[in-house]
N, C-alpha and C positions, 0 to 999 in steps of 0.2 A: 255457958250452957250449950250443949249440942242441939242443933235443929234437925228435924226429920230430913231424910234424903229425897222423899217423894210422897205424894198423896197416893195411898195404896188402893182404897176403894170407898164406895159410898153404899150404904144399905138403906133401902126404902121399906117402910112398913106398908102393907097392903092387905085388903080383903080379897083381892083378885090377882093371884100370881099369874094365871094363864094369860089374861089380857095385857097386863103390864110386861110380862116376858116377851110376848109377841111384839108389842110396841117398841120396847127398848132394843130388842134384837134388830128390828128394822132401822130404827133411828141411828143406832151406833154401828150397825153392821157386825153385831156381836154374835157369839155362839154360846150355847149353854154348856157350862162346865160340869154342873151337877144340879139335879133338881129332884125334889120330893114334894109331898103335900104342903110343907110349911116353909121350904127354902128353895131359892133358885140362885145359882151363882153364874154370872156371865162375864166373858172376856172378849175384847176386841183387839188386843195386842199381846205382848209377851208376858203380861202379868197373869197369874193364875185366875184372878177375878178382879174386875174393876167395879162391878156393880152387882149388888145382891138384892133380892127381894125376900121379905120375911112376913109370914102370916102366923104370928105367934099368939094371936088373940083376935077378937073382933074390934076393929078400929073405927073411930069416928071419921067421917069424910073430911078431906082436906078443907080447911077454911083459910082463904087468902087474907083474911082480916086479922089473923093472929100472928104472933111472933114465931120465928122459926127460919129454917133455911129457905132462901128465896129461889135459888137455882144452882145447877151444876153446869160448868162450862167445859166443852170439849173442843180442842183446837185441831183444825185440818191443816194439811201441809201447804196448800195453796188456794188461791181464790178459785181456780178451775176445779179443784177437788171439792170445795165447799159448794159451788154452784152445781156441779154434776150430782152431788149427793142431794141437794135441794130438789133437782128435777126428778130424781128417782123417788124421793119421798112424796113429792107433789103428785106424781103419777099413781101413787098408791093411796092417795087421799089424805096424806099427812102434810099439813101446811103450817108454816110458822104464824104465830099470832103477832109477832113484832119483828121488824127488820130495822136495825140501827147501826150506824157507824159511830162507835164510841170514841174514835180517834186512834187509840192503840189497837183496836180490833174492829173488824166488820163482822156483825153478828146477826144470827137468826135465832129467835126464841120459839120454842115449842112447848106444849103442855101435854103430858101423858094422860091416860084415861083417869088417873086419880087426881090430876091437877098439879103434879110435880112438874117443875120447869127445867128444860134442858136448853142451854145456849150452845149452838154450834157456831164456831167462829174461825176466822183466819187472822193471824197477826198481821198488822199493817207494816211494822218495822222489821228489818232484817236481823237486828240484834237487840238483846236485852238492854244494852246501853242506850240505844236510840229510843226505845220504849220508855225507859226510866227518865230520860231527858224530857220526853213529851209530857209525862206525868208532872214534872216539876216546872213546866213551861207555861206561858201565858194562854195558849189555846185551850189546854185542859182546864186551867183555873177559870176561864171565861165560860166553859161549858163542860162540866165533868160527866154529864150523862150522854150526850151525843146528838146526832141528827138522823131522823128517820129517813128511810129510803124505800123505794118500790123495788122489790127483789126481781120482778119480771123485767123491769127496765134495766137493772144492773146486769141481768143475764143477757138481755138483748145486746147491750153495749159490749159486754165481754165477748159474745159470739161474733160481733161485728169487728173485733180486733182492737178495740180501745185498750191501750196499755194498762196493765194492772196498777201501776203506780198512780195513774190518773183516777182509776176507779176506786182505789182504796183511800185516796186523799179525802179527808173529811171536808165537806162543803163548809165554807165560812172561815176555815182556819187561815190565819195570817202567816205568811212566810216568816220564819224566825232565823236569825243568823246574821 
């Protein structure tokens, strides 16, 4: 059976397209491709749209105690790009609620005005093979969630010139090999 070649887009239901559009455009650096009273399509790369908002009825507010999608993750090219984006969002009053080094990624989690979660991350490993090996190794098995960190401390260390390899290494991981 054939597998998809990519994840094309995510659509969020909302009662407030304007507020969510503004938030997601800031968080993703996206631009509006099309918008009317019930739909908004946004893109931040070469795809015609990566995120859409739909107001096709009156929806109940998001309840984090029910089943459903937990978050959508977006990968940045480098730690510098992620931290620079963090600073820009922070300076606009948009702050992550959680900063965690999962092992294969260093991640910042945000909540939009409706409570939907976005993970902004940077890959720790240079190749998919290295990341896959980490998933199958003892460090991930010992802690599959990760280690919280202070993003301002990480930013200060990065700006002070601490090598990315050191900053991205998850605290507590035991060298394997």
